[in-house]
N, C-alpha and C positions, 0 to 999 in steps of 0.2 A: 540826319547822320550827324554824330559828334564823335571827335576823336580825343581820348584822355591824353594827356602829357605830361602828367605826373603819377605814376604807379610805381609803388613799392611791391616787390615780390617777395616770397618767402627767403630769398637770398639776401635781403636786408637782415641781417641778424639780429634777432631780439626786436624787431619791427614790423617787417612784413609778414604776413600769414600764408598766402596762396603762391603755388607754384606756379611759374609764366606759363607752363602749357594749358591750365585751368583759366588763366587770365585771358589769355587768346582764344581758347575755346567761346569763353563767355562773350568777348568782344564780336568776335564773328558771328555769333547768334544773334547779336544787337544790331547787326547789319554793317558796323564798322567796316571800312576799308584800311585803317592803320592804328596801331596801339604802340603806345610808348610804354618802356621800362627803364625806370629811374632808381636804381637801388642805392641805398645810403651808403656812400663812402666806397664804393666801387662798381665794377661791371660784372659782378659776380654770375648772375643770371642772365647777361646779353645774349650769349651763344645759344642758350635753350630758347630763349625767346625768339631768336629769329629764326631757330629751326622750326618753332610751333607755327611761326608767323607764315613761312615758305610753305609749309605742310596745307596750311587749310587757305592759302591764297591772299593773304593781307599782307600789307607793307610794315616792316618792323621800324620802329624809331627807338633810339637809344641814347639815354642820358645818364646823369648821375645827380644825387643829393648829395650836396658837398658842405662841409663847413667852410666858409671863410674866416680868417683869424679875425677875430674881435668883432664881427659884423653879422653873425648868424648864419642862416643854410640857405644855400640857393640850389636852383635846379640848371644844371649845364646840358643841353641838348645838341648832337652832332648834326651837322648839316648833312645832306645825303645826296647822292647823285653827283657827286664832283670828284669822282677819280680817287676817292679815299682819304682826300687830304682833311675832311670833317672828322672821319673816324680815328685819324691818326691823331688829330688835334686833340680830341676825347681821351684818347690813350694816354698822351702825354700829360694832359692837365690831371688825371688821376693817378699816373706814375709820381708827377711832382709832388701831390699832395699826402701821397703815402710814403714818400722818400725817409722821412724822418721818423717813421713807426708811428705808433698809437700815441694820441689820437691823431686820426687822419684828418687834415686840414691843409688850405693854402691859402696865401695871402692875395689879395685883391689885384696887387700888382703883377704878381705871377702869373694869375688866373687872365688878366688880361693881355700879357704879353704872349700866351700859349693860344688864344681863342680868336686873336686878331692877327693877320699876317699881311703886310703891305696894304693897311688899310681895309683888307677884305675880313668878313666875320666868318670864322669857319665853324663856330658853334654860336648859339645863343645862350645868353643867362637869363634865367628867370629869377627877380626878387619878390619876394611875396610876405606873407606875416610872419615869417622866421628870421627877417633881417633888421638891420637896424631901421631901415625905412618903414618896414611892418610895423615894429615897436612901436615907432613914434606914431603912426595911423592909428594904432590902438588905443594908446594915451592921447588922442586928440590934440597932438602937439604938431600944427599945421606946418610951424615955420622949420622946426627940427626934421620933419618929414621931406620937407621941400630941399632943405641943405644936403640931407642923405640922397636923395635922387638925382640932385645935382651931381655930388660925387661919383655916384655910379655911372651917370650919363657921362661923364667927363672921361672915364676910365675906358668905356665901351662907346664911343663914338660913333664907331663903323655901323652903317646900315645894318639892321638886322642882328646887331650882336648883344642887345638888350630889349627885355621885356617884362612887364609888370605881370604877375601871376596873382590873379584874383580867385579867391576860395570861398566857397559859403557852405559852411556845415550846419545852417540854421541853430546857432549857438544864441545864448543870451545876448540881448541888443548890448552892443558896444565892446562885446568880449572877444577873443581872439577866434576867428571862423566865422562871425556874425555878417550877414549882408551889410550891416552899416560900417562895418571896418573896410571891407570889399569896396565899397559905393565911395568912401572917401578917398580910397587909393586910386580907385578909377578916375576920379575926379581931377585929382594933384596930376596923374600922369597925362590926361587930355590937356591939362593947363600948360604943363612943359612939353609936349612932345614926344611922350614916351610910349608906346604900344602897350597895349592891354591884352592879356589872353585869360580865359577860363580855366580851370581845372577842379577836380574834387581831390587831390592829394590822397589818392588812394592807396588804401593799406590793406584791404582786404576784398573778397569775392563779394560777400553779402553781408548784412547786418548781423546775421547769427554769429559771423567770425570777430565780432568785436571783442567778445569775452577772452579768445584766444590772445587778442591784441593786448588787452589787459594784463594778460599774464607774461606774455613777452615782455611788456614795460615793466612788470616786477622783477623780471630776471636781468633787465638790463640796469634797472637802477639799484638793484640787490635789497630791495626793501618790500615788506608785504604791501599788498592793495589797502589804500587808506593813508599810507605814508609818506606819499607823494601826490602831484596833481595829477590825475587820470585824464584820459581822453574824455572831452566832455559828453560826448554821444556815440551813436554808433551808424554816424553819417559817413566815413570816409572809406566808402565802397563803389564799386564799379558800377555806377548809375547808367542805365540807359539814357538813349539821345533826349526822349522826352522830359526825364527830369531835370537833366542839364539845362535845357532851355527855360524850365521853369526857375531855376536857379539864376539862371542870366537875367530873366525878367526882374526878380526881387532885389538884385544888385543895382540894375539900370532904372529900375522903376519907368522904362521907358522900351517899349518894344522895339521901336527903330534902333535905338543904343544897343539894346542885348542883340539884334541881328548881326549888328557890326561886330560888336565884341566876339560872337559866335564866328564870323567870316576871318576875322583876324587868327582866331585860334586854328581854324582850319588852314588858313593861307601859311602860318609858321609850321603846321603839322605838313603841309606838302613840301615845305623846304626842306624839312627833317625825314622824308622818307628815305631809307637807306637801299640800296640795291646789293646785297651781301656779296655776292661775286665781285661786283666791281669795286665796291667801296671796302670791303673787308677781307678779300682773298677767300671768300668762301668756298671750299672744296678744291682748292688750287695747291697741291702740295709743295712744301716749301723746305728746302734742304739747303745746308751751308754752299757757298759757290765753290766751285772746282777749284778756283786758284786758292782757295781756303786749306784744301786737302793737298795742295802740292802739284796738282793736275794742270796740264797745258793743253793736252790734245783731248779727244774722244773719250768721256768718262767711261762710256761701256766698253771701248778697246782698251782699257786699263783694266778695267773688271775681267773681261774676258783673259787677257794675259796673267794676271795674278792668279785666279782661280785655277788655270788650266797648269802653270808653271808649280802649284801647289800638289796637284797628283803624287808628284814623285815622294814629297813630303810624308802626306798623308798613307799611301800605299806604296811604300818600299818593295821591290823585289816581287811585284805582282803579275801574275799569267796574264798572257795576251787576251785571253776571252773574256777574262775578268775587266782587264783595263778597257776593252771596248765598251761593256756595258757602263763601266763608269763615265765614260766621256761621251757617251750617249746621254745618259740620265744630266751631265752637267750641260750640254747643248742645249737640252729642251728647256731647263731651268734658266739658263740665260736668254735664251729667246723670249721668254715669258718676261723677264726681267726690264728687258730691252723694250719690249711693247708697251710696257706699262711706263717707261722713263724712269725706273726706278735705279739706275745704275749708280747714281750719286749718293742715294740713300745708304745702299750696301756698303759702299766705300766708305762711307762717313761711318757707320757702325764698326766695320773694320779698323777704321783707323782708331776710333775711342777702346777697342777690345787691344789692338796693340799698345796703345799709350798705357793701359793698365797692366798689361804683362810688363812691359817695359819699367813699371814702377814696382815689379816683383810683387804683385798681388796676384792670389789666385782669382781664376774667373772661370764662370761656366754659363752656358746658354740654358734656359729653361722655356718652356711652353712651346707652340707648334714650331717656331723657328728650328728647334733641334732636327725637324724633318727635311731640312733643306741642306743639299749636298755643297750648295755654294757658300752657305755658313759655316759648314765642317771645314772647307777647303781655304777659307778666308781666315780661320782660326776664332771665330766668333763661338763657335759650337764644338763641344769635346765629345758629341754622341755621333757615331758613324751611322746616316741614315740607310746606307746600302747594308750594313752588318744586321741593323735592326728593323729592316722592311718598314721603313717609314716613308711617307708620303709627302712629295712638296706641294701637292694640290690642297692638302689640308692646312697648308701656310700662305699661300699666293698661288693665283690664278688670274688669268684674265677676265676671268666673269666677275671680278669685282677690282676696282680701282684704288680703293683705299689703301693709305699706308699699311704695309706689313707691320705687325706687332713683334719685336724681338727684346726679349727679357734677359739681362744679364744678372745672374747671381756675383756677386765680389763677397770679400772678407766685411763684414760689418764694421771691425774696428778701422778700416782705412775707408770707408764709403764717403765721408766729407774730405777727405784728401783728393778721391777721386773727382768731387763734384769742382773742388777749386782747380783742380787740374785742367777739367772741361774749360772752364771759365778761361783758364788762362790760354789754351790751345786754339780756341775760336773767337774768344773777345767777347766782352759782356753785352754787344749789340747783336750778338747772335745766338746767346744762351740765356735760359733762364730756368729756375726751377718750377716744378709743377705744384699746384697747391690740391688742396682736398678740402670739402665741405665735413666738417663732423656733425652728424643730425642726432635729434633727440631719440635715445632708445629709452627702455623702461625706466631704469632707474632714475636717470638724468630728468626725464620727463617729471616723473614723482616727484623729485626733489625740487624743483622749479616751481610745478604746482603748488605743493607745500609752503612753499615760501612764500608763495602770492596769497594763500589763504591764513597765512601767519600760524600753521601748526608748530607745535614744541620741536624743537631740533631733535630730540630723543625719541620722539614718536616717529618724525620722517626717518631717523635712523633704524628703527626697529622695522617699520615697513620695507625699506631699503634692503634689508639684510636678508630678508625672506623672498626679493623680487628675482628668480634664477631663470636668467636666459628667455625671456619673452618680449615681444615688442610692446611699445606704449599702447598700441591700438587695441590689442588684446587683454588688457588688463582686467577689465571686468569679467571675461570668460575665464581668466587664470585664475580669480578668485573663487571663480565657482567650482573649478577643476581641482586646485592644489590645496592639499591639505595644510602645508605650511601658513597659508593665508587665511585660515580659517577665523582668526583673530580680526581681520579685516571684513570679511564675509559678515561676522557678527555686528560689527560697526556700522556697516551698511543699512543694515535694517532698522536703526533707529538715531542715526546721526547723520543729519541732512549734509553738513560740511564733509564728511568722509565720501558721500555720493557725489558732492561736486568735485572732490579731488579725482574720482577716478574719471569721470567726465572730461576734466579740463586734461589730465595726464592722456588721454585718448586722442585728443583734439592735438596734441603737440607732436604725436607719433612723426617720426621721419622729417620735421621741418629741420632746415639747416640752423645750427646752433654758433657755430665759428668756425673760420677758416684757419688751416693750419698746412704745414708744409708736408707734401706728399711723400710716401716712405722712401719711394724710390725713383719718381719721374723727374727727367731733365728733359727741356724742350731744346731743340736745335734747330736753328733756322739760317736764314740767309741775313743779310744787313738791314731788312725792314722789319725783323721781328718785333721790335720796341713800337713801331707804327701799327702794329698789329693786336698787340696784347698789352693792357696795363699790368704795371709789377708793383709789388710791395715787398719789404723787407721779411725774410723768412727769420724762424728762430736761429739758423744758423748763419744769420747776417748777411747771405747772399739774395740777390733779387728773386721774387718767386712770382710767377704768372698768376692773375686771379681766375683764370680759368682751370677748370678741373679735367681729369682724364676722358671724360665723356665728351668734352668740348673740341678735343685734339682732332679728330677726323672731319667734324664738319669745317674746321679752321685750316684743316690740310697742313696741320702740323705736327712734326717729326718728335715723336715722344720716343725716348730711349727710358726704358725701366733698368736702372742700375740698383739693384736689390741689395742690400747688406744683410748676408746669411750668417749667423753667427757660426754655424757650422763650419763654414769655409775657414773663418777666423780660426776656430779651434784647430782644424786639420793642418792648417798653415802653421801654428804655432807648434803643434805635435811635431811637423816636420823639423822645424828650427830646432826645437830643443834636441831632437834627436842628433842632429847635426853638431850641435854645441857642446853637447855631452859624450857622446860616441864617436863623432866624427864622421858619422855615417850620411851620405848626401842622396835623399831619395826624390825621385821624380813620382809623385802619386799619380800623375796623369798617364805614366806609361806601365803601371803594374798590370799584371794580366788578370783577367776579368773571371777566371776558370778556378780560383784557388779554393782546394776543397777544404782546406783548414777553416778558411771565413765562412763557408756556408754549414759548415757543422756547427760553428759558434753561434750562427744566426738561428738555426733548427734547434739549438736549446732554449729558444725564447729569452734568454738573458740579455735583451737588445736595449737596456738602459743606455742612452747616450748616443745611440746609433740614429742618424738621419731618418725621418719618417716612420720608421718602426717600431717606437720605443712607446707607444699609447696603448693602455689596455687593451682597446681593441685590436690593435696592431699584433700585439704580442699573442693574444689570442688567433689571430687569423694567421700568424708565422706558425704556431704549433699545428694547425690544421693542415696548412699549406706544404711545410716543410720544402723551403725551394732548395733546389740543387744548381741552377744556373742563373744568370744574369737575366735571361728574359722571364724569369719567374719573379725578380723582383720587380721588374716592369709592370706584369700584370698584378701583382699583389698591392702596389701601390695605386695602382687605378682602380681596381676594386672597391679598396677601402676609403669609397668617397660617398658622399650621400645618395647621388643617383643610383650607382649600381648596388648599394646598400636597398634602397627603395624599391629598385627593380628585381629584387630576388635573383641576380646573377652569381651570388658568391656560391650557395649551396650547389647548384647544376654543375658550376664549373668543378668544385672539389669532388662532387661525387664523381664525374667525367674522369679528373684527374686520378684519382685512387681507384678506378674500376669498379665503383659502388653503382655506377650506372653506365649504360652505353650512350657513346657520344651520339646524339641527333644533328646531321646537318642540313636536314629539309632537302636537300637535293644536291647530288654528285658534284654538281659544278662547284658548289659553295665549300665544299670538303676542304681543297687547298686554303681558301680563304679564312677557315675557322678553325682548322686542325690545332693550332698552338692553343686555342682556348676551349677545346673540347664541343666546339659548336655552339658556344654562348656567344652571342655578340656584345663585347664589351668596349670596344674601341671605336670612335668617330672612324678610324681608316677602316673599320670592317663595313660599316655603313657605305663608305664611299667605293668600296670594292664590289658590294652586293649590286648596288644601283648602275654601276658599269657593266658588270657581268650579266646581270638580268635585262639591262635595257639597251647597252651599247651607247649610253650617252657622254662617255668620256669623264676621267676622273674630276677635271675643274668643273663641269657640270653637276657632278655627284655631288661635290661639297655645298652647292648652292640649293641643291634640292634637300641636302641635310640641314641646312639651316633655315631653311622653308618649313621642315616638319615642324618646327617651334612656333610658328605663327600660323594659326588658326584660319586667319583670313586667305592664305594661300595653299595650306597644306593640302585642302580638297583638290586643287588642279594637280599638285605633284602626286597623289594618289591615283588620279585619273592617267595620269601620263605613265606612270607604273605599271599599272595593270595593263594599260592599253599596250604597250610597248613590249612588256614582259610575255604577253600572250602571242604577239606576232613573232617573238622570238622560240616560241614553242612550250613553254612553261605551262603546266597544268594550272586550272582554275585553285585546285586543293593548294599547290604548294606556294601559286601567288599569293592567296589569302593567309596560309600561315606566316610567308615572310614579310607581308606588308602590316600584319599585326604586330611583329618584332620591331619592325622600322618604325611605326608610329609611335608604340611605347618608348622607343629608344629615345627620343628626343629630349625625356626629361632625365634620363639616366646614364648616358654614355660619357666616354672620356676619351682625351686625344692621347694616342700611345706615345706620340713624340714627346709630350709632357711627362708621361709616366718613364719614358726612356730617360729623358734629362734628370728626373728626381732619382731614378734609380742609380745615377753614377755616383754621386756623392754619398747615397745609402751604401753601396758596396764599397768605397772609398773609406768611410768611417767604420764599417765593419771590420774591414781589412786591417787598419791601423789600431782598432780595440784588439784584433787578434793577435797581432803580431808585435805590439809597441805599446802595450795597456798603459805603461808608466806615464810615457810621453803623451798618449792620447788623453789619459785622464788629466795632465797638467793642461793641456789645452782647453778640457772641459770645464774644469775649475775657473779658468781664467776668463773663459769666453762665453760660458753659460749658456749653450745654444739649446737647451732641452726643453720640454714641456713642463718637467718637475722641479721643484725647488732645489736648490744647488746641495741641500742638507741629504737628499738622499744618494747623490754621488759618494758620501761618505761611506755609507753602507756598501755600496758597489766597490769601492777600494778595497774594503775589508775582504769582501768575497773574493776580489782577485789578487788578494796579497799584496797591494800595493800600500807601503806605510805613508800616512799623512803625518808630517813632520809638524810640530807646532809654530805658530807665530814666533819670531826672535827678531828684536830689532838690530840685531848684528848681521842677521843672514835673510831674512825676508826682504822681497822687493815690492813692488806694486804688481807682480806678476806671478804666478805659481811656477817654482824652479824644480825642476828634476835634479835630485842628487844621488849620491850613489847607493843610498839607503832608503829613497823614497822620493815623495814630492813634498817641497817647502810651502807652507801657507802663505800666502799674500798680505802684507799689511793692509792693502785696500779692504780687506773684509772686513774691517774695524770700523764699525758705523760710526757716522760723524767725523772721522778724520777729513783734515781738509787737505786739498791737493798740496798748499803750501807746506803743512805740517809732514805730508808722505815726504815731500821732495829733501826738507829739510834733515829728515830721519836718516834717509838714504846717503846724503850728502856729507854729513858730519861724522858718520861711522869709521871706526869702531869705537865702541864705547867701553869704558873699564868698570864703572858701578853706575848705579841708579842716579846718583845725583850728578856724575858725569853727563849721563843721558839727559837730566832735566836741565842742565846750565845749558849744553850746546847744541840738542836738537829743539829746545825751547818747545815743548808740546803745550797744549792747552790743561787746564786742570782736568777736565772732564776726557780727554784724550790719553793723558797720563795714567788715570785710574783705570781707565778700560783696557789699555796695554797691560798694566799690572795685573787687573783681574783676571784675563785670559792667559796669563804665562809668558807674555812677550819680553818680560824682563828678567824672568827665571834665570836665564844663562849669564846674567851680570853679579849673580851670587854664589857663594860656595853652598850646593844644594844640600851637602851632609849637614851644615851647620845653621841654615837658615830656611825657612819655608816661605810659602807664597803669602801666608799671613803675616809675616815680618816685613815682605817687600810691600804689602798694601800699607801697613803701619808707617814706613818710611816716606811712600807717598803721600799718606796723608799730612806727614809733617811737613814735607816739600811744598804740598799745596797751599800750607796755611801762611807761608813767606807771602807776606804784604806785597812787598815789590820784588820782584823777580831781578837777581842782579844779571849785568850783562856782561857776556865773555868778550876778553879782550886778550887774544895772545900774546902781545906785547906787555901784559901787566899780570903779575902773580895774582892768583887767587887768594885772598885772604880772608874770605867770608866763612868761618867755623862752621856755619849752618850748611854749607854744601860739602864739608868735609865727609866723606862716606863714614856713616856709622850706625850701622843697620841695628835696629831694636831686637832682641830676642824673646823667645817664648810666646809668641801671639797665636791664636789657636788657628790652624790652618783650615781654609775650606773644606768642607766635606764634598763628595763626589757630586751629591745631587745638586749642591749650591754651584760646583764648577760647572756642570752641566747647564743649570739653569741661567748662569752669567754666560755661557758660549752660545745658548740660544737668543740671549737677548743681545749682546755685543755682536756676535758672528752670524747670527741666523742659522747656525750649525751645530748640533751636539756633536763634538769632535770626541771627548773624552769616552764616552759610553753614549749608547742610545737612550733618548730620553725616556723611551717605554720603560727600560730597566727598573725605574724605582718604583714602579708598580708590580714588580716581577712577583713577589710573594703571592700577591692576591691573584695574578693572572695564573699562576702556576696551580693555584688551589682550585681555579675554576676548570683548569684543564684547557686553557687556550693554546692553540696550536701555532707553532711557528710557520710563517709563510714558506719557508723552504721544504717544509714537511707536507704540504699539501699535495705535492705530486706524486706521493707515495701511497695517496690514499685511494679507495674504491669507490667510483659514482655513485652518488647520493649518501654519502657520509655526513652525519650530522656534525658539526664543527663548529667551534667560536674562534675568531679571529681578531687581533687587536693592532692597533697600530696610529701612526700620524695620516690624517687624511692627506694625501698630496695631490690627488687628482679628483676632480667632481664633473663628470660629462652628461649632458642629455642629448645625443645626437638625433637626428629625425628618424624616427623609425616608420616602416612600412604600413604599420597599422593606424598610425596617426596618434597613438598614446604615448604619454610621457614613460620614457624607462631612464632610471637613475644609474648610472655607473661609477662607483666609488672605490679608490685605491687607496688600500692603507700600507704604510712603510713601518715594518716593525724591526728594522736592523738585519734581518736575514732575508730582505727581498721585499718584493711588492704582492700583498694578495688584492685580487678584484673581485668585488661584489655587484651583484645585478639586483637594483630593486624594482619590481613591478609595482601596480598599483595597490594590492592589498598591503604589503610590506611599508610601502611609503605612507598609506594612511597610518599606521602605527607609530611612525619614527621619521617623518618628515622635519619635523620640528628639531630634530636631534641632527640629520643629515649635513643640513647647511649652515649650522651656526655653532658646531662644535669642530674642534680639531683633533682630539684624541677619542678613539671609537671604539668600543667592541661590537662585533657584527656574530650574531647566529645565524646558520643557515645551512645548507647542504650542498657538498660538493657536485660540480658538472663536468666531466673529462671532455676538454676539447680537442684532444690530440695525444699523440704519445708523449709530450713534454708539456700539455698545456691543460690547466684546470683552473676553474674560476667558482664563484660561490653564488647559487641561488639565496639571497637575502631573506630571513623573515623578519629580523628585528635586529635594533640597533640602540646601544646606550652610551653614556658619555662615560668615559673611563674616570674622569675627576670624581663625578658624583658618586659612582660605586666604589673609589677609592675612600671618599670619606664614611660612607657606611659601612664598608669592610672595617675601616679603623676603628670605629666606634663598636662595632659588634666584637672585635677582637679585644678593645680595652675593656 
């Protein structure tokens, strides 16, 4: 038996190759009773490693490979079975090293202070060939090596605090990794009384993975292979015990000494074996202490009192019978919460929610938590689970003890303010942000592989441009299937390097690439939180745990998702503008949810800017569905998901809804459950109720059965239980078979109704605002840009709604879009390249009298000044009847030519005659096409006129149809449409074949085209690489107000324009 003590997993970014689970599996198959993980710079893979070890019955050992300032790299291993003090010390070592940011490193003094306490070693430091001691040994400098080892021994004098790491990678004699160097290090250690241990400095699972490690090295060094010193061979793999024994003998040239070396290695491994529950708090829920929440008594009693007292708030003037129903439901929920010991958890989330509301920030819950009456009464959720028939058991039950997951949506513009407020509220010792591991996907993997192989940058860019939404591991199969990759397919037949590119790209699939701040996760714990997780500095400057979301449940950590949603910001902004301009105070959460005008507006399918239902597919579904009430939105949002679409749930539901087919309920007992969806099983809640009705298992157990359907290892036992219990309750074999087939397939397709209802709320609210306050709503959309389309598409929507978009004006515009009496004023922030300092100076020093006055007091950069003039932001500073924009631009160029800008001093008269306003006259004004081109370049929007209009003569001659005219055409009409590509989607389809959906904006709305295989073969090279397209196809009616195009071909408008002009000339 041999225990590997230095093992880098794939979570050692751009270094390790293999995921922890696979390493543990391999070690267990070799007969190991323990395995270490020692990722570089952090404990990124530690929790996954511990979980894999526990699953396979071997002991985890955890350490870190860390840079020690000016002295190389060491491995630090935590001692185990010591009540967690070793694990805590390791966490603090990593946190200290990461405190100052990149590159992560620690001084030897800091390291010694953290791993030794009161003369007791809490960790063991391994010094190997990557340290000053090792470098001296490699250079055969015994005196320097001895001096270095003496210093290490002085700092780590406590018993068990220091060991020499010997590695034999069978490299060239006398080089790093050779047995000769290891032998010298061993001899010196023996002579100085420092113990030695054997490792293989593992980077990958098998020798075949060495090539992947080479590519990762290339990405780390940002150099192609051959430009840096590579790993010498493929020896850094997880070798079996017999191989390690041989290496020990090679180092010692003495079997007895080799045996002692191996025994010392195992002795250290034994001291470092962790007991995750006792050492790391594994599986034990951790929430802030009740004193932190201002609670003195029993937290459950406080929760009970708060929930019951809120009934009058949420349900005023309710009838007695309904009140009894609510109290009964609440009582059951609270009993479950108490049994699980989660009262403090709910009070903590409620405390955060209230804090956010006190900050005057919009807040809404999402996910299964919306199914909890407790959450509704505590103000965490705004969705009434009684009204929408949601189930608490889908969210939480005594059948599972993991912490529930409550997600909160807030205004994206205020998300960072909320994070900082949480840190202030609970203290930095109880709070940290969550991290996430960005992994290699198709394009990123190909780019790094191309870099490693030394491919030309232009060639890499060309391939990347045609890699459209597929994983790295399917690169070769995508090349064979996707027409746009035909050039790569052709190169594969004759270019060995191109074949290698594909192979390497596939090797990198899903490997961790780098760590970043999770977009919404905050970890809340007690005062011991930083003893349990290492932290590093996030991009926000706040501490961030090195653990990701999948590590939270095993570690018992409370993860609160505070997700910044731009639509929440847009709606909040619209409400504020409404009050600022018109004095109307609107409580958006209190509006009636049955407004007919709102639903009528939704049914037109003009849903651009409306949360969740603005995509091409959702617009088509809206036209077919024609929602009339709030629950329809819940159903529609839930249907338009990959699972329900693959499961063919949409067509049967629509047929039943519109009376084209009779609803099939399978059994009269199931009709009350499935009536709302016309017999189609859509929601998780449906499955729970069907299990409960047909087996009597109870809703809590039913949810566990639902979860088990996804696991082939246990689904067979669930089926046996269902069939047996349903038969006992009198259901016929035919009914049982029919229902089971639906339940079995549901595991891949269903959706949580509570989640759908939580999404439906902002969907309805945004639709209501667009219907009743379109100007303010558009101001919010422009300011916070919440949609899936480029902002320029909102310009066309503003025109359609009759909302004037007022130009940027340095005397009137701010950093936000402002509602004025005659429209919406564009924001200064839209000018590309303007700095925050410039924006602040422009606002602070106005009003301006003329161009020179603006130049002197606002002090814009030359580039910003010219851009502002180009888009008309200085037009109001001159007499428009006497001067044109060409004159303004000429004056700007004069001012930009001044070598030294005069400094404005209010106490001194300005005598510089160059700054006296004297606009030149008679310059050529820019043409409309030039203005539009400039707007697109500087504002990313074509405000004056749609960019397509410059091609109008050709388009009219060709008979191109406006998007707004499509709804009046008959089914299967042959059409040409044109526009700027604003959306390209390739969603998963039931057939498994790729279908491309293209949306074009032509200034009159959007047209949606569908490209199947044959059409893709004709023009895929056009679809993904060109912005302005003409598409030929046939109309397909999708409802009273819906029409899409079955595409047959596509062309680049600019190419056709060149041909048309040449022909016309």
